[in-house]
GUDO-90797 format. One record per residue (C-alpha): residue in one letter; residue number from 1; x, y, z. Coordinates in steps of 0.05 Angstrom, whole numbers. Example, Ala and Ser with C-alpha at 12.3 -4.5 7.8 and 13.67 -1.06 7.14 Angstrom:
<site><rest>A</rest><nr>1</nr><c1>246</c1><c2>-90</c2><c3>156</c3></site>
<site><rest>S</rest><nr>2</nr><c1>273</c1><c2>-21</c2><c3>143</c3></site>
This chain:
<site><rest>X</rest><nr>1</nr><c1>1899</c1><c2>2350</c2><c3>1713</c3></site>
<site><rest>X</rest><nr>2</nr><c1>1875</c1><c2>2304</c2><c3>1659</c3></site>
<site><rest>X</rest><nr>3</nr><c1>1935</c1><c2>2256</c2><c3>1643</c3></site>
<site><rest>X</rest><nr>4</nr><c1>1904</c1><c2>2235</c2><c3>1580</c3></site>
<site><rest>X</rest><nr>5</nr><c1>1917</c1><c2>2160</c2><c3>1589</c3></site>
<site><rest>X</rest><nr>6</nr><c1>1845</c1><c2>2122</c2><c3>1597</c3></site>
<site><rest>X</rest><nr>7</nr><c1>1847</c1><c2>2109</c2><c3>1520</c3></site>
<site><rest>X</rest><nr>8</nr><c1>1913</c1><c2>2077</c2><c3>1526</c3></site>
<site><rest>X</rest><nr>9</nr><c1>1936</c1><c2>2005</c2><c3>1556</c3></site>
<site><rest>X</rest><nr>10</nr><c1>1981</c1><c2>1994</c2><c3>1607</c3></site>
<site><rest>X</rest><nr>11</nr><c1>2031</c1><c2>1933</c2><c3>1631</c3></site>
<site><rest>X</rest><nr>12</nr><c1>2052</c1><c2>1934</c2><c3>1709</c3></site>
<site><rest>X</rest><nr>13</nr><c1>2093</c1><c2>1875</c2><c3>1736</c3></site>
<site><rest>X</rest><nr>14</nr><c1>2091</c1><c2>1855</c2><c3>1812</c3></site>
<site><rest>X</rest><nr>15</nr><c1>2023</c1><c2>1884</c2><c3>1813</c3></site>
<site><rest>X</rest><nr>16</nr><c1>1996</c1><c2>1845</c2><c3>1870</c3></site>
<site><rest>X</rest><nr>17</nr><c1>2022</c1><c2>1889</c2><c3>1927</c3></site>
<site><rest>X</rest><nr>18</nr><c1>2063</c1><c2>1951</c2><c3>1956</c3></site>
<site><rest>X</rest><nr>19</nr><c1>2092</c1><c2>1996</c2><c3>1896</c3></site>
<site><rest>X</rest><nr>20</nr><c1>2064</c1><c2>1953</c2><c3>1827</c3></site>
<site><rest>X</rest><nr>21</nr><c1>1991</c1><c2>1949</c2><c3>1864</c3></site>
<site><rest>X</rest><nr>22</nr><c1>1990</c1><c2>2034</c2><c3>1877</c3></site>
<site><rest>X</rest><nr>23</nr><c1>2017</c1><c2>2048</c2><c3>1808</c3></site>
<site><rest>X</rest><nr>24</nr><c1>1962</c1><c2>1995</c2><c3>1772</c3></site>
<site><rest>X</rest><nr>25</nr><c1>1908</c1><c2>2026</c2><c3>1816</c3></site>
<site><rest>X</rest><nr>26</nr><c1>1917</c1><c2>2088</c2><c3>1791</c3></site>
<site><rest>X</rest><nr>27</nr><c1>1919</c1><c2>2074</c2><c3>1731</c3></site>
<site><rest>X</rest><nr>28</nr><c1>1854</c1><c2>2046</c2><c3>1731</c3></site>
<site><rest>X</rest><nr>29</nr><c1>1822</c1><c2>2101</c2><c3>1772</c3></site>
<site><rest>X</rest><nr>30</nr><c1>1844</c1><c2>2144</c2><c3>1707</c3></site>
<site><rest>X</rest><nr>31</nr><c1>1809</c1><c2>2101</c2><c3>1668</c3></site>
<site><rest>X</rest><nr>32</nr><c1>1863</c1><c2>2066</c2><c3>1635</c3></site>
<site><rest>X</rest><nr>33</nr><c1>1874</c1><c2>1982</c2><c3>1616</c3></site>
<site><rest>X</rest><nr>34</nr><c1>1924</c1><c2>1940</c2><c3>1652</c3></site>
<site><rest>X</rest><nr>35</nr><c1>1949</c1><c2>1879</c2><c3>1632</c3></site>
<site><rest>X</rest><nr>36</nr><c1>1963</c1><c2>1852</c2><c3>1715</c3></site>
<site><rest>X</rest><nr>37</nr><c1>2024</c1><c2>1813</c2><c3>1724</c3></site>
<site><rest>X</rest><nr>38</nr><c1>2042</c1><c2>1776</c2><c3>1785</c3></site>
<site><rest>X</rest><nr>39</nr><c1>2059</c1><c2>1703</c2><c3>1807</c3></site>
<site><rest>X</rest><nr>40</nr><c1>1984</c1><c2>1697</c2><c3>1852</c3></site>
<site><rest>X</rest><nr>41</nr><c1>1934</c1><c2>1708</c2><c3>1800</c3></site>
<site><rest>X</rest><nr>42</nr><c1>1878</c1><c2>1697</c2><c3>1847</c3></site>
<site><rest>X</rest><nr>43</nr><c1>1904</c1><c2>1770</c2><c3>1893</c3></site>
<site><rest>X</rest><nr>44</nr><c1>1899</c1><c2>1801</c2><c3>1829</c3></site>
<site><rest>X</rest><nr>45</nr><c1>1826</c1><c2>1780</c2><c3>1817</c3></site>
<site><rest>X</rest><nr>46</nr><c1>1808</c1><c2>1792</c2><c3>1892</c3></site>
<site><rest>X</rest><nr>47</nr><c1>1843</c1><c2>1856</c2><c3>1887</c3></site>
<site><rest>X</rest><nr>48</nr><c1>1827</c1><c2>1888</c2><c3>1829</c3></site>
<site><rest>X</rest><nr>49</nr><c1>1748</c1><c2>1850</c2><c3>1822</c3></site>
<site><rest>X</rest><nr>50</nr><c1>1725</c1><c2>1922</c2><c3>1820</c3></site>
<site><rest>X</rest><nr>51</nr><c1>1763</c1><c2>1937</c2><c3>1748</c3></site>
<site><rest>X</rest><nr>52</nr><c1>1749</c1><c2>1875</c2><c3>1719</c3></site>
<site><rest>X</rest><nr>53</nr><c1>1733</c1><c2>1900</c2><c3>1644</c3></site>
<site><rest>X</rest><nr>54</nr><c1>1798</c1><c2>1940</c2><c3>1642</c3></site>
<site><rest>X</rest><nr>55</nr><c1>1843</c1><c2>1888</c2><c3>1661</c3></site>
<site><rest>X</rest><nr>56</nr><c1>1877</c1><c2>1824</c2><c3>1642</c3></site>
<site><rest>X</rest><nr>57</nr><c1>1913</c1><c2>1785</c2><c3>1685</c3></site>
<site><rest>X</rest><nr>58</nr><c1>1974</c1><c2>1745</c2><c3>1677</c3></site>
<site><rest>X</rest><nr>59</nr><c1>1996</c1><c2>1698</c2><c3>1731</c3></site>
<site><rest>X</rest><nr>60</nr><c1>2076</c1><c2>1678</c2><c3>1734</c3></site>
<site><rest>X</rest><nr>61</nr><c1>2148</c1><c2>1690</c2><c3>1759</c3></site>
<site><rest>X</rest><nr>62</nr><c1>2176</c1><c2>1745</c2><c3>1728</c3></site>
<site><rest>X</rest><nr>63</nr><c1>2243</c1><c2>1695</c2><c3>1716</c3></site>
<site><rest>X</rest><nr>64</nr><c1>2218</c1><c2>1655</c2><c3>1675</c3></site>
<site><rest>X</rest><nr>65</nr><c1>2221</c1><c2>1658</c2><c3>1609</c3></site>
<site><rest>X</rest><nr>66</nr><c1>2143</c1><c2>1634</c2><c3>1588</c3></site>
<site><rest>X</rest><nr>67</nr><c1>2119</c1><c2>1690</c2><c3>1628</c3></site>
<site><rest>X</rest><nr>68</nr><c1>2159</c1><c2>1737</c2><c3>1591</c3></site>
<site><rest>X</rest><nr>69</nr><c1>2133</c1><c2>1703</c2><c3>1528</c3></site>
<site><rest>X</rest><nr>70</nr><c1>2058</c1><c2>1717</c2><c3>1558</c3></site>
<site><rest>X</rest><nr>71</nr><c1>2076</c1><c2>1787</c2><c3>1567</c3></site>
<site><rest>X</rest><nr>72</nr><c1>2101</c1><c2>1802</c2><c3>1495</c3></site>
<site><rest>X</rest><nr>73</nr><c1>2043</c1><c2>1754</c2><c3>1463</c3></site>
<site><rest>X</rest><nr>74</nr><c1>1996</c1><c2>1808</c2><c3>1505</c3></site>
<site><rest>X</rest><nr>75</nr><c1>2033</c1><c2>1867</c2><c3>1480</c3></site>
<site><rest>X</rest><nr>76</nr><c1>2036</c1><c2>1836</c2><c3>1407</c3></site>
<site><rest>X</rest><nr>77</nr><c1>1959</c1><c2>1835</c2><c3>1407</c3></site>
<site><rest>X</rest><nr>78</nr><c1>1936</c1><c2>1891</c2><c3>1416</c3></site>
<site><rest>X</rest><nr>79</nr><c1>1965</c1><c2>1974</c2><c3>1430</c3></site>
<site><rest>X</rest><nr>80</nr><c1>2008</c1><c2>1975</c2><c3>1489</c3></site>
<site><rest>X</rest><nr>81</nr><c1>2033</c1><c2>2045</c2><c3>1503</c3></site>
<site><rest>X</rest><nr>82</nr><c1>2076</c1><c2>2033</c2><c3>1572</c3></site>
<site><rest>X</rest><nr>83</nr><c1>2103</c1><c2>1978</c2><c3>1619</c3></site>
<site><rest>X</rest><nr>84</nr><c1>2131</c1><c2>1988</c2><c3>1685</c3></site>
<site><rest>X</rest><nr>85</nr><c1>2181</c1><c2>1942</c2><c3>1709</c3></site>
<site><rest>X</rest><nr>86</nr><c1>2177</c1><c2>1917</c2><c3>1784</c3></site>
<site><rest>X</rest><nr>87</nr><c1>2190</c1><c2>1862</c2><c3>1828</c3></site>
<site><rest>X</rest><nr>88</nr><c1>2213</c1><c2>1854</c2><c3>1893</c3></site>
<site><rest>X</rest><nr>89</nr><c1>2294</c1><c2>1853</c2><c3>1915</c3></site>
<site><rest>X</rest><nr>90</nr><c1>2342</c1><c2>1807</c2><c3>1925</c3></site>
<site><rest>X</rest><nr>91</nr><c1>2359</c1><c2>1779</c2><c3>2002</c3></site>
<site><rest>X</rest><nr>92</nr><c1>2402</c1><c2>1827</c2><c3>2047</c3></site>
<site><rest>X</rest><nr>93</nr><c1>2474</c1><c2>1819</c2><c3>2061</c3></site>
<site><rest>X</rest><nr>94</nr><c1>2542</c1><c2>1848</c2><c3>2068</c3></site>
<site><rest>X</rest><nr>95</nr><c1>2585</c1><c2>1836</c2><c3>2012</c3></site>
<site><rest>X</rest><nr>96</nr><c1>2624</c1><c2>1776</c2><c3>2058</c3></site>
<site><rest>X</rest><nr>97</nr><c1>2558</c1><c2>1739</c2><c3>2073</c3></site>
<site><rest>X</rest><nr>98</nr><c1>2545</c1><c2>1728</c2><c3>2012</c3></site>
<site><rest>X</rest><nr>99</nr><c1>2568</c1><c2>1671</c2><c3>1955</c3></site>
<site><rest>X</rest><nr>100</nr><c1>2555</c1><c2>1660</c2><c3>1875</c3></site>
<site><rest>X</rest><nr>101</nr><c1>2496</c1><c2>1629</c2><c3>1880</c3></site>
<site><rest>X</rest><nr>102</nr><c1>2468</c1><c2>1686</c2><c3>1922</c3></site>
<site><rest>X</rest><nr>103</nr><c1>2491</c1><c2>1731</c2><c3>1863</c3></site>
<site><rest>X</rest><nr>104</nr><c1>2471</c1><c2>1686</c2><c3>1811</c3></site>
<site><rest>X</rest><nr>105</nr><c1>2401</c1><c2>1682</c2><c3>1834</c3></site>
<site><rest>X</rest><nr>106</nr><c1>2396</c1><c2>1752</c2><c3>1845</c3></site>
<site><rest>X</rest><nr>107</nr><c1>2421</c1><c2>1774</c2><c3>1779</c3></site>
<site><rest>X</rest><nr>108</nr><c1>2359</c1><c2>1737</c2><c3>1752</c3></site>
<site><rest>X</rest><nr>109</nr><c1>2308</c1><c2>1769</c2><c3>1799</c3></site>
<site><rest>X</rest><nr>110</nr><c1>2338</c1><c2>1843</c2><c3>1795</c3></site>
<site><rest>X</rest><nr>111</nr><c1>2369</c1><c2>1851</c2><c3>1731</c3></site>
<site><rest>X</rest><nr>112</nr><c1>2354</c1><c2>1788</c2><c3>1677</c3></site>
<site><rest>X</rest><nr>113</nr><c1>2287</c1><c2>1788</c2><c3>1659</c3></site>
<site><rest>X</rest><nr>114</nr><c1>2279</c1><c2>1865</c2><c3>1651</c3></site>
<site><rest>X</rest><nr>115</nr><c1>2343</c1><c2>1861</c2><c3>1604</c3></site>
<site><rest>X</rest><nr>116</nr><c1>2297</c1><c2>1801</c2><c3>1560</c3></site>
<site><rest>X</rest><nr>117</nr><c1>2229</c1><c2>1835</c2><c3>1572</c3></site>
<site><rest>X</rest><nr>118</nr><c1>2263</c1><c2>1914</c2><c3>1547</c3></site>
<site><rest>X</rest><nr>119</nr><c1>2296</c1><c2>1879</c2><c3>1487</c3></site>
<site><rest>X</rest><nr>120</nr><c1>2226</c1><c2>1844</c2><c3>1471</c3></site>
<site><rest>X</rest><nr>121</nr><c1>2177</c1><c2>1909</c2><c3>1477</c3></site>
<site><rest>X</rest><nr>122</nr><c1>2229</c1><c2>1962</c2><c3>1459</c3></site>
<site><rest>X</rest><nr>123</nr><c1>2215</c1><c2>1939</c2><c3>1378</c3></site>
<site><rest>X</rest><nr>124</nr><c1>2143</c1><c2>1947</c2><c3>1388</c3></site>
<site><rest>X</rest><nr>125</nr><c1>2150</c1><c2>2012</c2><c3>1420</c3></site>
<site><rest>X</rest><nr>126</nr><c1>2190</c1><c2>2030</c2><c3>1364</c3></site>
<site><rest>X</rest><nr>127</nr><c1>2143</c1><c2>2012</c2><c3>1308</c3></site>
<site><rest>X</rest><nr>128</nr><c1>2093</c1><c2>2046</c2><c3>1345</c3></site>
<site><rest>X</rest><nr>129</nr><c1>2129</c1><c2>2115</c2><c3>1347</c3></site>
<site><rest>X</rest><nr>130</nr><c1>2106</c1><c2>2117</c2><c3>1421</c3></site>
<site><rest>X</rest><nr>131</nr><c1>2121</c1><c2>2083</c2><c3>1484</c3></site>
<site><rest>X</rest><nr>132</nr><c1>2139</c1><c2>2093</c2><c3>1560</c3></site>
<site><rest>X</rest><nr>133</nr><c1>2187</c1><c2>2055</c2><c3>1597</c3></site>
<site><rest>X</rest><nr>134</nr><c1>2191</c1><c2>2057</c2><c3>1675</c3></site>
<site><rest>X</rest><nr>135</nr><c1>2231</c1><c2>2013</c2><c3>1725</c3></site>
<site><rest>X</rest><nr>136</nr><c1>2220</c1><c2>2012</c2><c3>1797</c3></site>
<site><rest>X</rest><nr>137</nr><c1>2285</c1><c2>2007</c2><c3>1836</c3></site>
<site><rest>X</rest><nr>138</nr><c1>2315</c1><c2>2035</c2><c3>1891</c3></site>
<site><rest>X</rest><nr>139</nr><c1>2350</c1><c2>2105</c2><c3>1921</c3></site>
<site><rest>X</rest><nr>140</nr><c1>2407</c1><c2>2052</c2><c3>1924</c3></site>
<site><rest>X</rest><nr>141</nr><c1>2426</c1><c2>2065</c2><c3>1857</c3></site>
<site><rest>X</rest><nr>142</nr><c1>2442</c1><c2>2143</c2><c3>1877</c3></site>
<site><rest>X</rest><nr>143</nr><c1>2467</c1><c2>2122</c2><c3>1950</c3></site>
<site><rest>X</rest><nr>144</nr><c1>2491</c1><c2>2040</c2><c3>1961</c3></site>
<site><rest>X</rest><nr>145</nr><c1>2447</c1><c2>2024</c2><c3>2034</c3></site>
<site><rest>X</rest><nr>146</nr><c1>2487</c1><c2>1983</c2><c3>2076</c3></site>
<site><rest>X</rest><nr>147</nr><c1>2474</c1><c2>1912</c2><c3>2074</c3></site>
<site><rest>X</rest><nr>148</nr><c1>2441</c1><c2>1911</c2><c3>2018</c3></site>
<site><rest>X</rest><nr>149</nr><c1>2500</c1><c2>1883</c2><c3>1970</c3></site>
<site><rest>X</rest><nr>150</nr><c1>2457</c1><c2>1859</c2><c3>1919</c3></site>
<site><rest>X</rest><nr>151</nr><c1>2409</c1><c2>1906</c2><c3>1912</c3></site>
<site><rest>X</rest><nr>152</nr><c1>2468</c1><c2>1964</c2><c3>1901</c3></site>
<site><rest>X</rest><nr>153</nr><c1>2496</c1><c2>1919</c2><c3>1854</c3></site>
<site><rest>X</rest><nr>154</nr><c1>2445</c1><c2>1897</c2><c3>1800</c3></site>
<site><rest>X</rest><nr>155</nr><c1>2392</c1><c2>1958</c2><c3>1804</c3></site>
<site><rest>X</rest><nr>156</nr><c1>2452</c1><c2>2007</c2><c3>1785</c3></site>
<site><rest>X</rest><nr>157</nr><c1>2459</c1><c2>1954</c2><c3>1728</c3></site>
<site><rest>X</rest><nr>158</nr><c1>2394</c1><c2>1969</c2><c3>1717</c3></site>
<site><rest>X</rest><nr>159</nr><c1>2403</c1><c2>2037</c2><c3>1719</c3></site>
<site><rest>X</rest><nr>160</nr><c1>2459</c1><c2>2030</c2><c3>1668</c3></site>
<site><rest>X</rest><nr>161</nr><c1>2424</c1><c2>1995</c2><c3>1617</c3></site>
<site><rest>X</rest><nr>162</nr><c1>2357</c1><c2>2036</c2><c3>1616</c3></site>
<site><rest>X</rest><nr>163</nr><c1>2401</c1><c2>2099</c2><c3>1609</c3></site>
<site><rest>X</rest><nr>164</nr><c1>2438</c1><c2>2067</c2><c3>1549</c3></site>
<site><rest>X</rest><nr>165</nr><c1>2370</c1><c2>2039</c2><c3>1524</c3></site>
<site><rest>X</rest><nr>166</nr><c1>2333</c1><c2>2113</c2><c3>1526</c3></site>
<site><rest>X</rest><nr>167</nr><c1>2397</c1><c2>2146</c2><c3>1480</c3></site>
<site><rest>X</rest><nr>168</nr><c1>2371</c1><c2>2090</c2><c3>1424</c3></site>
<site><rest>X</rest><nr>169</nr><c1>2300</c1><c2>2110</c2><c3>1426</c3></site>
<site><rest>X</rest><nr>170</nr><c1>2283</c1><c2>2176</c2><c3>1454</c3></site>
<site><rest>X</rest><nr>171</nr><c1>2269</c1><c2>2206</c2><c3>1372</c3></site>
<site><rest>X</rest><nr>172</nr><c1>2227</c1><c2>2141</c2><c3>1367</c3></site>
<site><rest>X</rest><nr>173</nr><c1>2179</c1><c2>2170</c2><c3>1420</c3></site>
<site><rest>X</rest><nr>174</nr><c1>2192</c1><c2>2130</c2><c3>1473</c3></site>
<site><rest>X</rest><nr>175</nr><c1>2217</c1><c2>2155</c2><c3>1539</c3></site>
<site><rest>X</rest><nr>176</nr><c1>2256</c1><c2>2112</c2><c3>1588</c3></site>
<site><rest>X</rest><nr>177</nr><c1>2260</c1><c2>2134</c2><c3>1663</c3></site>
<site><rest>X</rest><nr>178</nr><c1>2268</c1><c2>2100</c2><c3>1731</c3></site>
<site><rest>X</rest><nr>179</nr><c1>2246</c1><c2>2118</c2><c3>1795</c3></site>
<site><rest>X</rest><nr>180</nr><c1>2281</c1><c2>2108</c2><c3>1859</c3></site>
<site><rest>X</rest><nr>181</nr><c1>2240</c1><c2>2098</c2><c3>1920</c3></site>
<site><rest>X</rest><nr>182</nr><c1>2271</c1><c2>2105</c2><c3>1989</c3></site>
<site><rest>X</rest><nr>183</nr><c1>2229</c1><c2>2075</c2><c3>2056</c3></site>
<site><rest>X</rest><nr>184</nr><c1>2154</c1><c2>2066</c2><c3>2040</c3></site>
<site><rest>X</rest><nr>185</nr><c1>2100</c1><c2>2026</c2><c3>2086</c3></site>
<site><rest>X</rest><nr>186</nr><c1>2096</c1><c2>1978</c2><c3>2038</c3></site>
<site><rest>X</rest><nr>187</nr><c1>2113</c1><c2>1897</c2><c3>2051</c3></site>
<site><rest>X</rest><nr>188</nr><c1>2184</c1><c2>1905</c2><c3>2021</c3></site>
<site><rest>X</rest><nr>189</nr><c1>2214</c1><c2>1951</c2><c3>2077</c3></site>
<site><rest>X</rest><nr>190</nr><c1>2192</c1><c2>1903</c2><c3>2131</c3></site>
<site><rest>X</rest><nr>191</nr><c1>2251</c1><c2>1847</c2><c3>2109</c3></site>
<site><rest>X</rest><nr>192</nr><c1>2294</c1><c2>1916</c2><c3>2119</c3></site>
<site><rest>X</rest><nr>193</nr><c1>2282</c1><c2>1934</c2><c3>2181</c3></site>
<site><rest>X</rest><nr>194</nr><c1>2269</c1><c2>1857</c2><c3>2210</c3></site>
<site><rest>X</rest><nr>195</nr><c1>2344</c1><c2>1851</c2><c3>2184</c3></site>
<site><rest>X</rest><nr>196</nr><c1>2370</c1><c2>1923</c2><c3>2221</c3></site>
<site><rest>X</rest><nr>197</nr><c1>2339</c1><c2>1894</c2><c3>2278</c3></site>
<site><rest>X</rest><nr>198</nr><c1>2363</c1><c2>1826</c2><c3>2280</c3></site>
<site><rest>X</rest><nr>199</nr><c1>2428</c1><c2>1853</c2><c3>2272</c3></site>
<site><rest>X</rest><nr>200</nr><c1>2442</c1><c2>1906</c2><c3>2319</c3></site>
<site><rest>X</rest><nr>201</nr><c1>2391</c1><c2>1861</c2><c3>2374</c3></site>
<site><rest>X</rest><nr>202</nr><c1>2335</c1><c2>1923</c2><c3>2375</c3></site>
<site><rest>X</rest><nr>203</nr><c1>2261</c1><c2>1911</c2><c3>2374</c3></site>
<site><rest>X</rest><nr>204</nr><c1>2229</c1><c2>1915</c2><c3>2310</c3></site>
<site><rest>X</rest><nr>205</nr><c1>2194</c1><c2>1978</c2><c3>2331</c3></site>
<site><rest>X</rest><nr>206</nr><c1>2258</c1><c2>2020</c2><c3>2352</c3></site>
<site><rest>X</rest><nr>207</nr><c1>2287</c1><c2>1999</c2><c3>2293</c3></site>
<site><rest>X</rest><nr>208</nr><c1>2233</c1><c2>2027</c2><c3>2247</c3></site>
<site><rest>X</rest><nr>209</nr><c1>2233</c1><c2>2097</c2><c3>2290</c3></site>
<site><rest>X</rest><nr>210</nr><c1>2302</c1><c2>2103</c2><c3>2268</c3></site>
<site><rest>X</rest><nr>211</nr><c1>2290</c1><c2>2091</c2><c3>2209</c3></site>
<site><rest>X</rest><nr>212</nr><c1>2241</c1><c2>2144</c2><c3>2204</c3></site>
<site><rest>X</rest><nr>213</nr><c1>2278</c1><c2>2197</c2><c3>2245</c3></site>
<site><rest>X</rest><nr>214</nr><c1>2342</c1><c2>2187</c2><c3>2187</c3></site>
<site><rest>X</rest><nr>215</nr><c1>2285</c1><c2>2215</c2><c3>2139</c3></site>
<site><rest>X</rest><nr>216</nr><c1>2295</c1><c2>2289</c2><c3>2133</c3></site>
<site><rest>X</rest><nr>217</nr><c1>2210</c1><c2>2294</c2><c3>2121</c3></site>
<site><rest>X</rest><nr>218</nr><c1>2213</c1><c2>2249</c2><c3>2185</c3></site>
<site><rest>X</rest><nr>219</nr><c1>2164</c1><c2>2190</c2><c3>2156</c3></site>
<site><rest>X</rest><nr>220</nr><c1>2158</c1><c2>2132</c2><c3>2108</c3></site>
<site><rest>X</rest><nr>221</nr><c1>2126</c1><c2>2148</c2><c3>2045</c3></site>
<site><rest>X</rest><nr>222</nr><c1>2065</c1><c2>2128</c2><c3>2012</c3></site>
<site><rest>X</rest><nr>223</nr><c1>2054</c1><c2>2072</c2><c3>1960</c3></site>
<site><rest>X</rest><nr>224</nr><c1>1998</c1><c2>2127</c2><c3>1928</c3></site>
<site><rest>X</rest><nr>225</nr><c1>2057</c1><c2>2172</c2><c3>1933</c3></site>
<site><rest>X</rest><nr>226</nr><c1>2101</c1><c2>2148</c2><c3>1885</c3></site>
<site><rest>X</rest><nr>227</nr><c1>2048</c1><c2>2120</c2><c3>1849</c3></site>
<site><rest>X</rest><nr>228</nr><c1>2017</c1><c2>2185</c2><c3>1821</c3></site>
<site><rest>X</rest><nr>229</nr><c1>2086</c1><c2>2212</c2><c3>1802</c3></site>
<site><rest>X</rest><nr>230</nr><c1>2094</c1><c2>2142</c2><c3>1771</c3></site>
<site><rest>X</rest><nr>231</nr><c1>2031</c1><c2>2147</c2><c3>1726</c3></site>
<site><rest>X</rest><nr>232</nr><c1>2054</c1><c2>2223</c2><c3>1703</c3></site>
<site><rest>X</rest><nr>233</nr><c1>2123</c1><c2>2196</c2><c3>1683</c3></site>
<site><rest>X</rest><nr>234</nr><c1>2080</c1><c2>2141</c2><c3>1641</c3></site>
<site><rest>X</rest><nr>235</nr><c1>2026</c1><c2>2193</c2><c3>1610</c3></site>
<site><rest>X</rest><nr>236</nr><c1>2028</c1><c2>2233</c2><c3>1542</c3></site>
<site><rest>X</rest><nr>237</nr><c1>2058</c1><c2>2294</c2><c3>1594</c3></site>
<site><rest>X</rest><nr>238</nr><c1>2121</c1><c2>2264</c2><c3>1604</c3></site>
<site><rest>X</rest><nr>239</nr><c1>2143</c1><c2>2276</c2><c3>1534</c3></site>
<site><rest>X</rest><nr>240</nr><c1>2205</c1><c2>2310</c2><c3>1546</c3></site>
<site><rest>X</rest><nr>241</nr><c1>2234</c1><c2>2265</c2><c3>1609</c3></site>
<site><rest>X</rest><nr>242</nr><c1>2275</c1><c2>2206</c2><c3>1592</c3></site>
<site><rest>X</rest><nr>243</nr><c1>2341</c1><c2>2176</c2><c3>1616</c3></site>
<site><rest>X</rest><nr>244</nr><c1>2324</c1><c2>2193</c2><c3>1686</c3></site>
<site><rest>X</rest><nr>245</nr><c1>2335</c1><c2>2168</c2><c3>1752</c3></site>
<site><rest>X</rest><nr>246</nr><c1>2288</c1><c2>2210</c2><c3>1796</c3></site>
<site><rest>X</rest><nr>247</nr><c1>2288</c1><c2>2198</c2><c3>1880</c3></site>
<site><rest>X</rest><nr>248</nr><c1>2229</c1><c2>2189</c2><c3>1915</c3></site>
<site><rest>X</rest><nr>249</nr><c1>2261</c1><c2>2178</c2><c3>1982</c3></site>
<site><rest>X</rest><nr>250</nr><c1>2239</c1><c2>2246</c2><c3>2030</c3></site>
<site><rest>X</rest><nr>251</nr><c1>2305</c1><c2>2280</c2><c3>2018</c3></site>
<site><rest>X</rest><nr>252</nr><c1>2350</c1><c2>2219</c2><c3>2045</c3></site>
<site><rest>X</rest><nr>253</nr><c1>2394</c1><c2>2217</c2><c3>1992</c3></site>
<site><rest>X</rest><nr>254</nr><c1>2456</c1><c2>2262</c2><c3>2012</c3></site>
<site><rest>X</rest><nr>255</nr><c1>2482</c1><c2>2282</c2><c3>1937</c3></site>
<site><rest>X</rest><nr>256</nr><c1>2475</c1><c2>2345</c2><c3>1906</c3></site>
<site><rest>X</rest><nr>257</nr><c1>2436</c1><c2>2307</c2><c3>1850</c3></site>
<site><rest>X</rest><nr>258</nr><c1>2392</c1><c2>2267</c2><c3>1890</c3></site>
């Protein structure tokens, strides 16, 4: 399938590893131009050296306004067709193991910058009459996960914000969707497995094996698999899909609308 994005320009946040890296790479393979955003600019330069002519790099943490200023400036400099909101998650922990400092930090890390950047870029997409906004969150939006209290709360908040924003921009050719990944072979899953291992007093390998056994397809996903879905959602072919939270979890969510 020709995704018709070879002449388009995208922003990918958290592009130095995991889902962000995989999505950025797939966009570049399809011929798109990508603004890569991450805290470690040197890592971006190394990993995407073969796509130097198609990439721009913005180095900085997404929780800082100065980084968002750079992204906004780059978006206004030339046509931008879509953005991927993606970043790491907060620490693990049950509700009674958190304090207000944890909640304040998680709000900044998981939700605040996404709202801020969305409100900066939405008018640009609206004026252009076209745009794709894609948030990479978690299956916990549909089915809260034990010991991921902070992630459960704020990722659900992102879903509520994005769904409401989708109503406002749908007639302007701007689609807004979320991907809700389950367990994938990325660096992010390692801290979850380590937490389970520590809490239960079992080895890392045993904790991973049990996690995979509970996934209906019997394995963890690959970043490249979710990237292919993400790139389709960022393409012109997805124009009739908006306001959706789409699971990519190997069948883990048990609800009827999982």
